[in-house]
PDB file of N, CA, C and O in Angstrom, chain B, residues numbered from 101:
ATOM      1  N   MET B 101       0.838  -1.179   0.000  1.00  0.00           N
ATOM      2  CA  MET B 101       0.000   0.000   0.000  1.00  0.00           C
ATOM      3  C   MET B 101       0.884   1.243   0.000  1.00  0.00           C
ATOM      4  O   MET B 101       1.948   1.255   0.619  1.00  0.00           O
ATOM      5  N   TRP B 102       0.446   2.274  -0.687  1.00  0.00           N
ATOM      6  CA  TRP B 102       1.186   3.525  -0.796  1.00  0.00           C
ATOM      7  C   TRP B 102       0.622   4.562   0.172  1.00  0.00           C
ATOM      8  O   TRP B 102      -0.590   4.644   0.371  1.00  0.00           O
ATOM      9  N   THR B 103       1.510   5.350   0.769  1.00  0.00           N
ATOM     10  CA  THR B 103       1.121   6.356   1.752  1.00  0.00           C
ATOM     11  C   THR B 103       1.731   7.704   1.382  1.00  0.00           C
ATOM     12  O   THR B 103       2.882   7.777   0.952  1.00  0.00           O
ATOM     13  N   VAL B 104       0.949   8.769   1.552  1.00  0.00           N
ATOM     14  CA  VAL B 104       1.430  10.124   1.293  1.00  0.00           C
ATOM     15  C   VAL B 104       2.398  10.523   2.402  1.00  0.00           C
ATOM     16  O   VAL B 104       2.079  10.414   3.586  1.00  0.00           O
ATOM     17  N   VAL B 105       3.595  10.992   2.004  1.00  0.00           N
ATOM     18  CA  VAL B 105       4.585  11.448   2.979  1.00  0.00           C
ATOM     19  C   VAL B 105       4.906  12.934   2.838  1.00  0.00           C
ATOM     20  O   VAL B 105       5.587  13.508   3.687  1.00  0.00           O
ATOM     21  N   TYR B 106       4.411  13.560   1.755  1.00  0.00           N
ATOM     22  CA  TYR B 106       4.701  14.978   1.544  1.00  0.00           C
ATOM     23  C   TYR B 106       3.636  15.561   0.624  1.00  0.00           C
ATOM     24  O   TYR B 106       3.213  14.915  -0.335  1.00  0.00           O
ATOM     25  N   ILE B 107       3.208  16.778   0.919  1.00  0.00           N
ATOM     26  CA  ILE B 107       2.214  17.480   0.109  1.00  0.00           C
ATOM     27  C   ILE B 107       2.700  18.910  -0.104  1.00  0.00           C
ATOM     28  O   ILE B 107       3.174  19.559   0.829  1.00  0.00           O
ATOM     29  N   THR B 108       2.580  19.395  -1.337  1.00  0.00           N
ATOM     30  CA  THR B 108       2.975  20.767  -1.643  1.00  0.00           C
ATOM     31  C   THR B 108       2.208  21.270  -2.860  1.00  0.00           C
ATOM     32  O   THR B 108       1.709  20.484  -3.665  1.00  0.00           O
ATOM     33  N   GLN B 109       2.122  22.590  -2.978  1.00  0.00           N
ATOM     34  CA  GLN B 109       1.545  23.199  -4.181  1.00  0.00           C
ATOM     35  C   GLN B 109       2.641  23.566  -5.181  1.00  0.00           C
ATOM     36  O   GLN B 109       2.349  24.026  -6.285  1.00  0.00           O
ATOM     37  N   ASN B 110       3.877  23.365  -4.800  1.00  0.00           N
ATOM     38  CA  ASN B 110       5.024  23.743  -5.608  1.00  0.00           C
ATOM     39  C   ASN B 110       5.560  22.518  -6.348  1.00  0.00           C
ATOM     40  O   ASN B 110       6.076  21.591  -5.724  1.00  0.00           O
ATOM     41  N   PHE B 111       5.438  22.512  -7.686  1.00  0.00           N
ATOM     42  CA  PHE B 111       5.891  21.371  -8.478  1.00  0.00           C
ATOM     43  C   PHE B 111       7.387  21.138  -8.308  1.00  0.00           C
ATOM     44  O   PHE B 111       7.822  19.994  -8.178  1.00  0.00           O
ATOM     45  N   ALA B 112       8.180  22.209  -8.308  1.00  0.00           N
ATOM     46  CA  ALA B 112       9.631  22.067  -8.186  1.00  0.00           C
ATOM     47  C   ALA B 112      10.011  21.417  -6.855  1.00  0.00           C
ATOM     48  O   ALA B 112      10.914  20.581  -6.815  1.00  0.00           O
ATOM     49  N   ALA B 113       9.341  21.787  -5.773  1.00  0.00           N
ATOM     50  CA  ALA B 113       9.615  21.182  -4.471  1.00  0.00           C
ATOM     51  C   ALA B 113       9.239  19.704  -4.472  1.00  0.00           C
ATOM     52  O   ALA B 113       9.971  18.874  -3.933  1.00  0.00           O
ATOM     53  N   ALA B 114       8.110  19.380  -5.069  1.00  0.00           N
ATOM     54  CA  ALA B 114       7.678  17.982  -5.145  1.00  0.00           C
ATOM     55  C   ALA B 114       8.676  17.159  -5.953  1.00  0.00           C
ATOM     56  O   ALA B 114       9.015  16.038  -5.575  1.00  0.00           O
ATOM     57  N   GLU B 115       9.135  17.708  -7.040  1.00  0.00           N
ATOM     58  CA  GLU B 115      10.112  17.006  -7.891  1.00  0.00           C
ATOM     59  C   GLU B 115      11.431  16.810  -7.151  1.00  0.00           C
ATOM     60  O   GLU B 115      12.068  15.766  -7.287  1.00  0.00           O
ATOM     61  N   GLN B 116      11.843  17.807  -6.367  1.00  0.00           N
ATOM     62  CA  GLN B 116      13.085  17.702  -5.591  1.00  0.00           C
ATOM     63  C   GLN B 116      12.981  16.581  -4.554  1.00  0.00           C
ATOM     64  O   GLN B 116      13.900  15.772  -4.424  1.00  0.00           O
ATOM     65  N   ILE B 117      11.882  16.531  -3.827  1.00  0.00           N
ATOM     66  CA  ILE B 117      11.678  15.471  -2.833  1.00  0.00           C
ATOM     67  C   ILE B 117      11.654  14.111  -3.521  1.00  0.00           C
ATOM     68  O   ILE B 117      12.267  13.160  -3.036  1.00  0.00           O
ATOM     69  N   LYS B 118      10.966  14.016  -4.625  1.00  0.00           N
ATOM     70  CA  LYS B 118      10.882  12.760  -5.378  1.00  0.00           C
ATOM     71  C   LYS B 118      12.272  12.277  -5.775  1.00  0.00           C
ATOM     72  O   LYS B 118      12.591  11.099  -5.609  1.00  0.00           O
ATOM     73  N   GLN B 119      13.091  13.169  -6.292  1.00  0.00           N
ATOM     74  CA  GLN B 119      14.438  12.803  -6.724  1.00  0.00           C
ATOM     75  C   GLN B 119      15.316  12.380  -5.556  1.00  0.00           C
ATOM     76  O   GLN B 119      16.079  11.421  -5.673  1.00  0.00           O
ATOM     77  N   LEU B 120      15.220  13.087  -4.428  1.00  0.00           N
ATOM     78  CA  LEU B 120      16.005  12.714  -3.247  1.00  0.00           C
ATOM     79  C   LEU B 120      15.638  11.319  -2.746  1.00  0.00           C
ATOM     80  O   LEU B 120      16.514  10.530  -2.391  1.00  0.00           O
ATOM     81  N   LEU B 121      14.353  11.023  -2.721  1.00  0.00           N
ATOM     82  CA  LEU B 121      13.917   9.710  -2.268  1.00  0.00           C
ATOM     83  C   LEU B 121      14.359   8.626  -3.247  1.00  0.00           C
ATOM     84  O   LEU B 121      14.769   7.544  -2.827  1.00  0.00           O
ATOM     85  N   GLU B 122      14.282   8.902  -4.523  1.00  0.00           N
ATOM     86  CA  GLU B 122      14.732   7.933  -5.528  1.00  0.00           C
ATOM     87  C   GLU B 122      16.228   7.671  -5.410  1.00  0.00           C
ATOM     88  O   GLU B 122      16.673   6.538  -5.592  1.00  0.00           O
ATOM     89  N   GLN B 123      17.011   8.710  -5.107  1.00  0.00           N
ATOM     90  CA  GLN B 123      18.457   8.550  -4.927  1.00  0.00           C
ATOM     91  C   GLN B 123      18.772   7.654  -3.740  1.00  0.00           C
ATOM     92  O   GLN B 123      19.824   7.016  -3.697  1.00  0.00           O
ATOM     93  N   ALA B 124      17.854   7.608  -2.772  1.00  0.00           N
ATOM     94  CA  ALA B 124      18.022   6.735  -1.604  1.00  0.00           C
ATOM     95  C   ALA B 124      17.416   5.358  -1.854  1.00  0.00           C
ATOM     96  O   ALA B 124      17.237   4.576  -0.921  1.00  0.00           O
ATOM     97  N   ASP B 125      17.101   5.061  -3.115  1.00  0.00           N
ATOM     98  CA  ASP B 125      16.528   3.768  -3.518  1.00  0.00           C
ATOM     99  C   ASP B 125      15.163   3.491  -2.893  1.00  0.00           C
ATOM    100  O   ASP B 125      14.832   2.349  -2.574  1.00  0.00           O
ATOM    101  N   ILE B 126      14.385   4.546  -2.726  1.00  0.00           N
ATOM    102  CA  ILE B 126      13.019   4.411  -2.234  1.00  0.00           C
ATOM    103  C   ILE B 126      12.081   4.510  -3.440  1.00  0.00           C
ATOM    104  O   ILE B 126      12.230   5.399  -4.279  1.00  0.00           O
ATOM    105  N   LEU B 127      11.132   3.608  -3.516  1.00  0.00           N
ATOM    106  CA  LEU B 127      10.121   3.687  -4.569  1.00  0.00           C
ATOM    107  C   LEU B 127       9.248   4.910  -4.294  1.00  0.00           C
ATOM    108  O   LEU B 127       8.838   5.140  -3.156  1.00  0.00           O
ATOM    109  N   VAL B 128       8.965   5.691  -5.331  1.00  0.00           N
ATOM    110  CA  VAL B 128       8.231   6.945  -5.151  1.00  0.00           C
ATOM    111  C   VAL B 128       7.211   7.118  -6.269  1.00  0.00           C
ATOM    112  O   VAL B 128       7.473   6.803  -7.430  1.00  0.00           O
ATOM    113  N   LYS B 129       6.042   7.625  -5.888  1.00  0.00           N
ATOM    114  CA  LYS B 129       5.040   8.064  -6.857  1.00  0.00           C
ATOM    115  C   LYS B 129       4.730   9.521  -6.548  1.00  0.00           C
ATOM    116  O   LYS B 129       4.718   9.928  -5.387  1.00  0.00           O
ATOM    117  N   MET B 130       4.480  10.302  -7.591  1.00  0.00           N
ATOM    118  CA  MET B 130       4.036  11.671  -7.397  1.00  0.00           C
ATOM    119  C   MET B 130       2.729  11.827  -8.166  1.00  0.00           C
ATOM    120  O   MET B 130       2.612  11.395  -9.313  1.00  0.00           O
ATOM    121  N   ARG B 131       1.754  12.447  -7.519  1.00  0.00           N
ATOM    122  CA  ARG B 131       0.490  12.664  -8.221  1.00  0.00           C
ATOM    123  C   ARG B 131      -0.025  14.074  -7.956  1.00  0.00           C
ATOM    124  O   ARG B 131       0.201  14.665  -6.900  1.00  0.00           O
ATOM    125  N   ASN B 132      -0.721  14.578  -8.957  1.00  0.00           N
ATOM    126  CA  ASN B 132      -1.364  15.880  -8.868  1.00  0.00           C
ATOM    127  C   ASN B 132      -2.833  15.605  -8.545  1.00  0.00           C
ATOM    128  O   ASN B 132      -3.502  14.879  -9.279  1.00  0.00           O
ATOM    129  N   THR B 133      -3.325  16.166  -7.477  1.00  0.00           N
ATOM    130  CA  THR B 133      -4.693  15.871  -7.047  1.00  0.00           C
ATOM    131  C   THR B 133      -5.749  16.741  -7.720  1.00  0.00           C
ATOM    132  O   THR B 133      -6.944  16.496  -7.557  1.00  0.00           O
ATOM    133  N   ALA B 134      -5.323  17.758  -8.478  1.00  0.00           N
ATOM    134  CA  ALA B 134      -6.288  18.613  -9.179  1.00  0.00           C
ATOM    135  C   ALA B 134      -7.017  17.786 -10.233  1.00  0.00           C
ATOM    136  O   ALA B 134      -6.383  17.108 -11.041  1.00  0.00           O
ATOM    137  N   GLU B 135      -8.326  17.840 -10.224  1.00  0.00           N
ATOM    138  CA  GLU B 135      -9.122  17.061 -11.170  1.00  0.00           C
ATOM    139  C   GLU B 135      -9.326  17.784 -12.495  1.00  0.00           C
ATOM    140  O   GLU B 135      -9.591  17.149 -13.516  1.00  0.00           O
ATOM    141  N   ASP B 136      -9.204  19.103 -12.484  1.00  0.00           N
ATOM    142  CA  ASP B 136      -9.321  19.863 -13.732  1.00  0.00           C
ATOM    143  C   ASP B 136      -8.550  21.172 -13.585  1.00  0.00           C
ATOM    144  O   ASP B 136      -8.017  21.461 -12.514  1.00  0.00           O
ATOM    145  N   GLU B 137      -8.490  21.951 -14.639  1.00  0.00           N
ATOM    146  CA  GLU B 137      -7.668  23.170 -14.649  1.00  0.00           C
ATOM    147  C   GLU B 137      -8.204  24.279 -13.755  1.00  0.00           C
ATOM    148  O   GLU B 137      -7.506  25.273 -13.551  1.00  0.00           O
ATOM    149  N   THR B 138      -9.409  24.153 -13.216  1.00  0.00           N
ATOM    150  CA  THR B 138      -9.949  25.192 -12.332  1.00  0.00           C
ATOM    151  C   THR B 138      -9.484  25.015 -10.892  1.00  0.00           C
ATOM    152  O   THR B 138      -9.648  25.925 -10.079  1.00  0.00           O
ATOM    153  N   GLN B 139      -8.913  23.872 -10.565  1.00  0.00           N
ATOM    154  CA  GLN B 139      -8.460  23.615  -9.205  1.00  0.00           C
ATOM    155  C   GLN B 139      -6.973  23.931  -9.054  1.00  0.00           C
ATOM    156  O   GLN B 139      -6.211  23.879 -10.019  1.00  0.00           O
ATOM    157  N   THR B 140      -6.586  24.252  -7.847  1.00  0.00           N
ATOM    158  CA  THR B 140      -5.175  24.486  -7.542  1.00  0.00           C
ATOM    159  C   THR B 140      -4.430  23.163  -7.580  1.00  0.00           C
ATOM    160  O   THR B 140      -4.914  22.148  -7.078  1.00  0.00           O
ATOM    161  N   ASP B 141      -3.249  23.185  -8.179  1.00  0.00           N
ATOM    162  CA  ASP B 141      -2.423  21.983  -8.191  1.00  0.00           C
ATOM    163  C   ASP B 141      -1.916  21.688  -6.791  1.00  0.00           C
ATOM    164  O   ASP B 141      -1.358  22.560  -6.125  1.00  0.00           O
ATOM    165  N   ILE B 142      -2.109  20.473  -6.357  1.00  0.00           N
ATOM    166  CA  ILE B 142      -1.554  19.989  -5.102  1.00  0.00           C
ATOM    167  C   ILE B 142      -0.859  18.678  -5.430  1.00  0.00           C
ATOM    168  O   ILE B 142      -1.481  17.733  -5.916  1.00  0.00           O
ATOM    169  N   PHE B 143       0.437  18.636  -5.156  1.00  0.00           N
ATOM    170  CA  PHE B 143       1.230  17.465  -5.486  1.00  0.00           C
ATOM    171  C   PHE B 143       1.475  16.633  -4.234  1.00  0.00           C
ATOM    172  O   PHE B 143       1.867  17.157  -3.191  1.00  0.00           O
ATOM    173  N   GLU B 144       1.242  15.348  -4.351  1.00  0.00           N
ATOM    174  CA  GLU B 144       1.459  14.414  -3.253  1.00  0.00           C
ATOM    175  C   GLU B 144       2.622  13.487  -3.617  1.00  0.00           C
ATOM    176  O   GLU B 144       2.722  13.000  -4.743  1.00  0.00           O
ATOM    177  N   ILE B 145       3.481  13.261  -2.651  1.00  0.00           N
ATOM    178  CA  ILE B 145       4.560  12.288  -2.793  1.00  0.00           C
ATOM    179  C   ILE B 145       4.157  11.075  -1.970  1.00  0.00           C
ATOM    180  O   ILE B 145       3.855  11.184  -0.781  1.00  0.00           O
ATOM    181  N   LEU B 146       4.158   9.923  -2.617  1.00  0.00           N
ATOM    182  CA  LEU B 146       3.750   8.683  -1.959  1.00  0.00           C
ATOM    183  C   LEU B 146       4.895   7.677  -1.989  1.00  0.00           C
ATOM    184  O   LEU B 146       5.666   7.622  -2.948  1.00  0.00           O
ATOM    185  N   VAL B 147       4.995   6.880  -0.922  1.00  0.00           N
ATOM    186  CA  VAL B 147       5.967   5.789  -0.847  1.00  0.00           C
ATOM    187  C   VAL B 147       5.265   4.552  -0.303  1.00  0.00           C
ATOM    188  O   VAL B 147       4.211   4.658   0.324  1.00  0.00           O
ATOM    189  N   PRO B 148       5.844   3.381  -0.542  1.00  0.00           N
ATOM    190  CA  PRO B 148       5.258   2.169   0.045  1.00  0.00           C
ATOM    191  C   PRO B 148       5.305   2.234   1.576  1.00  0.00           C
ATOM    192  O   PRO B 148       6.201   2.848   2.155  1.00  0.00           O
ATOM    193  N   ASP B 149       4.341   1.601   2.208  1.00  0.00           N
ATOM    194  CA  ASP B 149       4.264   1.602   3.676  1.00  0.00           C
ATOM    195  C   ASP B 149       5.565   1.158   4.328  1.00  0.00           C
ATOM    196  O   ASP B 149       5.927   1.652   5.396  1.00  0.00           O
ATOM    197  N   THR B 150       6.264   0.235   3.697  1.00  0.00           N
ATOM    198  CA  THR B 150       7.496  -0.302   4.283  1.00  0.00           C
ATOM    199  C   THR B 150       8.643   0.701   4.262  1.00  0.00           C
ATOM    200  O   THR B 150       9.666   0.469   4.906  1.00  0.00           O
ATOM    201  N   GLU B 151       8.500   1.801   3.545  1.00  0.00           N
ATOM    202  CA  GLU B 151       9.587   2.771   3.413  1.00  0.00           C
ATOM    203  C   GLU B 151       9.243   4.145   4.002  1.00  0.00           C
ATOM    204  O   GLU B 151       9.953   5.122   3.763  1.00  0.00           O
ATOM    205  N   ILE B 152       8.159   4.212   4.767  1.00  0.00           N
ATOM    206  CA  ILE B 152       7.710   5.495   5.326  1.00  0.00           C
ATOM    207  C   ILE B 152       8.752   6.106   6.255  1.00  0.00           C
ATOM    208  O   ILE B 152       9.079   7.286   6.128  1.00  0.00           O
ATOM    209  N   GLN B 153       9.273   5.322   7.181  1.00  0.00           N
ATOM    210  CA  GLN B 153      10.220   5.883   8.156  1.00  0.00           C
ATOM    211  C   GLN B 153      11.475   6.408   7.484  1.00  0.00           C
ATOM    212  O   GLN B 153      11.962   7.482   7.836  1.00  0.00           O
ATOM    213  N   GLN B 154      12.003   5.670   6.530  1.00  0.00           N
ATOM    214  CA  GLN B 154      13.196   6.115   5.821  1.00  0.00           C
ATOM    215  C   GLN B 154      12.906   7.398   5.044  1.00  0.00           C
ATOM    216  O   GLN B 154      13.717   8.324   5.051  1.00  0.00           O
ATOM    217  N   ALA B 155      11.759   7.457   4.379  1.00  0.00           N
ATOM    218  CA  ALA B 155      11.384   8.647   3.615  1.00  0.00           C
ATOM    219  C   ALA B 155      11.212   9.847   4.533  1.00  0.00           C
ATOM    220  O   ALA B 155      11.686  10.937   4.215  1.00  0.00           O
ATOM    221  N   HIS B 156      10.549   9.667   5.658  1.00  0.00           N
ATOM    222  CA  HIS B 156      10.375  10.777   6.604  1.00  0.00           C
ATOM    223  C   HIS B 156      11.722  11.284   7.092  1.00  0.00           C
ATOM    224  O   HIS B 156      11.925  12.491   7.218  1.00  0.00           O
ATOM    225  N   GLY B 157      12.641  10.372   7.367  1.00  0.00           N
ATOM    226  CA  GLY B 157      13.983  10.774   7.813  1.00  0.00           C
ATOM    227  C   GLY B 157      14.683  11.657   6.795  1.00  0.00           C
ATOM    228  O   GLY B 157      15.311  12.653   7.155  1.00  0.00           O
ATOM    229  N   ILE B 158      14.575  11.295   5.531  1.00  0.00           N
ATOM    230  CA  ILE B 158      15.198  12.079   4.466  1.00  0.00           C
ATOM    231  C   ILE B 158      14.543  13.442   4.338  1.00  0.00           C
ATOM    232  O   ILE B 158      15.234  14.448   4.178  1.00  0.00           O
ATOM    233  N   ILE B 159      13.230  13.488   4.405  1.00  0.00           N
ATOM    234  CA  ILE B 159      12.506  14.760   4.291  1.00  0.00           C
ATOM    235  C   ILE B 159      12.822  15.674   5.472  1.00  0.00           C
ATOM    236  O   ILE B 159      13.017  16.875   5.290  1.00  0.00           O
ATOM    237  N   ILE B 160      12.873  15.121   6.667  1.00  0.00           N
ATOM    238  CA  ILE B 160      13.187  15.916   7.864  1.00  0.00           C
ATOM    239  C   ILE B 160      14.602  16.479   7.765  1.00  0.00           C
ATOM    240  O   ILE B 160      14.825  17.643   8.098  1.00  0.00           O
ATOM    241  N   ASP B 161      15.564  15.665   7.312  1.00  0.00           N
ATOM    242  CA  ASP B 161      16.944  16.144   7.154  1.00  0.00           C
ATOM    243  C   ASP B 161      17.019  17.274   6.137  1.00  0.00           C
ATOM    244  O   ASP B 161      17.811  18.201   6.302  1.00  0.00           O
ATOM    245  N   LEU B 162      16.217  17.211   5.104  1.00  0.00           N
ATOM    246  CA  LEU B 162      16.209  18.252   4.084  1.00  0.00           C
ATOM    247  C   LEU B 162      15.707  19.572   4.649  1.00  0.00           C
ATOM    248  O   LEU B 162      16.216  20.630   4.278  1.00  0.00           O
ATOM    249  N   GLU B 163      14.723  19.536   5.537  1.00  0.00           N
ATOM    250  CA  GLU B 163      14.122  20.750   6.073  1.00  0.00           C
ATOM    251  C   GLU B 163      14.957  21.377   7.183  1.00  0.00           C
ATOM    252  O   GLU B 163      14.709  22.522   7.560  1.00  0.00           O
ATOM    253  N   ASP B 164      15.940  20.655   7.716  1.00  0.00           N
ATOM    254  CA  ASP B 164      16.797  21.217   8.781  1.00  0.00           C
ATOM    255  C   ASP B 164      17.866  22.129   8.243  1.00  0.00           C
ATOM    256  O   ASP B 164      18.658  22.673   9.012  1.00  0.00           O
TER     257      ASP B 164
END
């Protein structure tokens, strides 16, 4: 099962997190939750349940 570990409205930030997690050999999915062009883009970064703790560690280190 996949779990959201990061949410942002900034595509560049979402792409950066995705790339960092991939570099750590974590499986990553990114999805845009906007259903049509009238909605604000919200990007979610998802990882498998088994990799949540590792992904959170990487994200926390990035924000420090």
